[in-house]
C-alpha positions in Angstrom: 0.0 0.0 -0.1 3.4 2.3 1.2 4.7 1.2 -2.2 2.1 2.1 -4.4 1.3 5.1 -3.0 5.2 6.4 -3.4 5.1 5.6 -6.7 1.7 7.6 -7.4 3.5 10.1 -6.0 6.8 10.1 -8.0 4.9 9.8 -11.0 2.3 13.0 -10.3 6.0 14.8 -9.5 7.3 13.7 -12.5 4.0 14.9 -14.5 4.3 18.7 -13.0 7.9 19.1 -13.9 6.9 17.8 -17.6 4.4 19.8 -17.9 5.9 23.0 -16.1 8.0 22.5 -18.9 6.6 22.0 -22.2 5.2 24.6 -23.6 3.0 21.8 -26.0 1.2 20.2 -22.6 -1.7 22.7 -23.6 -1.8 22.1 -27.5 -1.7 17.8 -26.4 -5.0 18.0 -24.4 -7.0 19.3 -27.1 -8.2 16.6 -29.5 -9.7 17.5 -32.5 -11.7 16.1 -35.5 -13.9 17.1 -37.7 -16.2 14.3 -39.3 -19.3 14.6 -41.7 -21.7 12.6 -40.0 -22.0 11.3 -36.9 -24.7 9.0 -35.5 -24.9 10.5 -32.2 -23.2 13.3 -30.3 -22.7 13.1 -26.5 -22.3 15.8 -24.6 -20.0 15.8 -21.5 -21.2 17.3 -18.3 -19.1 20.1 -16.9 -19.6 23.9 -18.4 -22.6 23.9 -19.4 -23.1 26.9 -21.7 -20.2 25.9 -23.8 -21.2 22.9 -24.7 -24.4 23.6 -25.6 -23.4 26.4 -28.0 -20.7 24.0 -29.3 -23.6 20.6 -29.3 -26.3 23.1 -31.1 -24.2 24.5 -33.8 -22.8 21.1 -34.5 -27.1 19.6 -35.1 -27.9 22.6 -37.1 -24.8 22.0 -39.1 -26.7 18.1 -39.6 -23.1 16.4 -38.5 -25.3 14.5 -36.3 -29.5 14.4 -35.5 -29.3 12.8 -32.0 -27.5 14.3 -28.7 -27.4 11.7 -25.6 -26.5 13.0 -22.5 -26.3 11.6 -19.2 -27.5 12.6 -16.0 -25.3 13.8 -13.3 -25.1 13.1 -10.1 -26.7 15.6 -7.8 -25.3 15.1 -4.9 -26.6 17.0 -1.5 -29.2 18.0 -4.0 -31.2 14.5 -4.0 -31.7 15.7 -0.6 -33.4 18.3 -0.7 -35.8 16.2 -3.5 -36.5 13.8 -0.9 -37.6 17.4 1.3 -39.9 18.2 -1.8 -37.2 20.8 -3.1 -37.6 21.5 -6.9 -34.2 21.0 -8.1 -33.8 21.3 -12.2 -30.2 19.3 -12.1 -27.6 19.7 -14.7 -28.8 17.3 -17.4 -32.5 19.3 -17.6 -30.7 22.3 -17.7 -29.2 21.3 -20.3 -31.7 19.6 -22.0 -33.8 22.9 -21.6 -31.5 25.2 -23.1 -31.0 22.8 -26.4 -34.5 23.0 -27.0 -34.2 26.7 -27.0 -31.6 26.4 -29.3 -33.6 25.0 -31.9 -33.1 20.9 -31.0 -36.5 18.4 -31.2 -36.9 17.5 -27.6 -37.1 14.6 -29.2 -33.9 14.5 -30.3 -32.4 14.8 -27.1 -32.3 11.4 -24.9 -31.3 11.9 -21.4 -29.6 8.6 -20.2 -30.4 7.1 -17.2 -27.6 7.3 -14.3 -25.7 9.5 -11.6 -22.7 10.9 -13.0 -20.0 12.4 -11.1 -17.6 10.9 -13.8 -15.9 11.5 -17.6 -15.5 7.3 -16.8 -19.0 6.9 -15.1 -20.9 9.0 -17.6 -18.4 6.0 -20.7 -19.7 3.5 -18.5 -23.2 4.2 -18.4 -23.5 5.5 -22.7 -21.3 2.2 -23.3 -24.3 0.2 -21.4 -27.1 2.2 -23.1 -25.2 1.7 -26.2 -25.2 -2.5 -26.3 -29.4 -2.0 -26.0 -29.4 0.0 -29.1 -28.9 -1.1 -33.2 -27.3 1.1 -35.9 -25.2 3.4 -34.2 -21.5 2.9 -34.5 -20.5 6.7 -34.6 -19.7 8.9 -31.5 -18.8 12.3 -31.3 -18.3 13.6 -27.9 -18.7 17.5 -27.2 -16.7 18.7 -24.8 -14.4 22.0 -23.1 -11.1 21.5 -25.3 -8.9 21.1 -22.4 -11.1 18.1 -21.5 -11.1 16.1 -25.1 -8.0 14.8 -25.1 -9.2 12.8 -21.8 -12.8 11.7 -22.4 -11.3 10.6 -25.7 -9.0 8.1 -23.6 -11.4 7.0 -21.0 -14.6 6.6 -23.8 -11.7 4.1 -26.1 -10.9 1.7 -23.5 -14.6 1.6 -22.2 -15.5 0.6 -25.6 -12.5 -1.5 -25.9 -14.0 -4.5 -25.2 -17.3 -3.8 -27.3 -17.1 -7.1 -29.8 -18.5 -4.5 -32.7 -16.2 -1.3 -33.2 -17.6 1.8 -32.1 -15.9 5.2 -33.7 -15.2 8.2 -32.1 -14.6 11.3 -32.4 -14.6 14.6 -30.2 -15.6 18.4 -30.9 -14.0 21.2 -28.1 -16.3 23.8 -27.9 -15.0 27.0 -29.4 -17.4 28.8 -27.1 -15.3 28.3 -23.8 -11.6 30.3 -24.9 -8.5 27.5 -23.5 -5.7 29.3 -24.8 -3.7 25.9 -25.8 -0.6 27.2 -27.2 0.4 30.0 -24.4 -1.0 28.1 -21.1 1.2 29.7 -19.0 0.4 33.2 -19.2 -3.2 32.4 -17.6 -4.0 31.7 -14.7 -7.2 29.8 -15.1 -5.2 27.5 -18.5 -2.9 26.9 -16.2 -5.2 25.3 -13.7 -6.6 23.4 -16.9 -3.5 22.1 -18.2 -1.8 21.2 -14.7 -5.7 19.2 -13.2 -6.2 17.5 -16.6 -2.4 16.0 -16.3 -3.3 14.7 -12.9 -6.6 13.1 -14.2 -4.9 11.1 -16.6 -2.0 10.4 -14.6 -4.8 8.4 -12.3 -6.3 7.4 -16.1 -2.7 5.5 -16.4 -2.3 4.0 -13.4 -5.9 3.0 -12.4 -8.6 3.5 -14.7 -7.4 2.2 -18.1 -7.1 -1.5 -16.7 -10.4 -1.5 -14.8 -12.1 -0.8 -17.9 -10.5 -3.3 -20.5 -11.0 -5.5 -17.8 -15.5 -5.3 -18.6 -16.5 -8.3 -20.0 -19.7 -7.1 -22.3 
């Protein structure tokens, strides 16, 4: 146990030093694809406004005609609901915003779940996809700095599929992330460091667990 902690600590230190000295660290985090068509857009939870706007743009450009959103975990909000307080969670807020931006309600599906991480969103999406037919291309919509890690997590989650699933990413252009000069702004520095720390966790722990799942 203690050796595992030391190992993780050493990896994190190395990552922090490497990221701090690498000017391309921000650029690498942005995974950009431009597919002509996808069967479904999976809009990941997080910063709602920029991802909703990007999803709406792609829908109206006819890149995909369906949107999936995994129901976000509500945390303590669920206790308020149990006590009769009406709460509009992030997933429903995103759905209402997409409808207001011109996407038909029947084109938006909120997948049942209680996701509190990208990994949980990937697992819930995978389990739902098993019940569907004719869907083999997914476009992940997220904030720019999140797209590389999101792609890796979804790719590892979908590895056990017998039928191949094509995955693409569309980073939102509505939340400014200065990937090429990330060290100049505090918000960008925080985004880069946090993403690399989470990538370390993915490589050390999550990736192996996801690939061992039997479907």
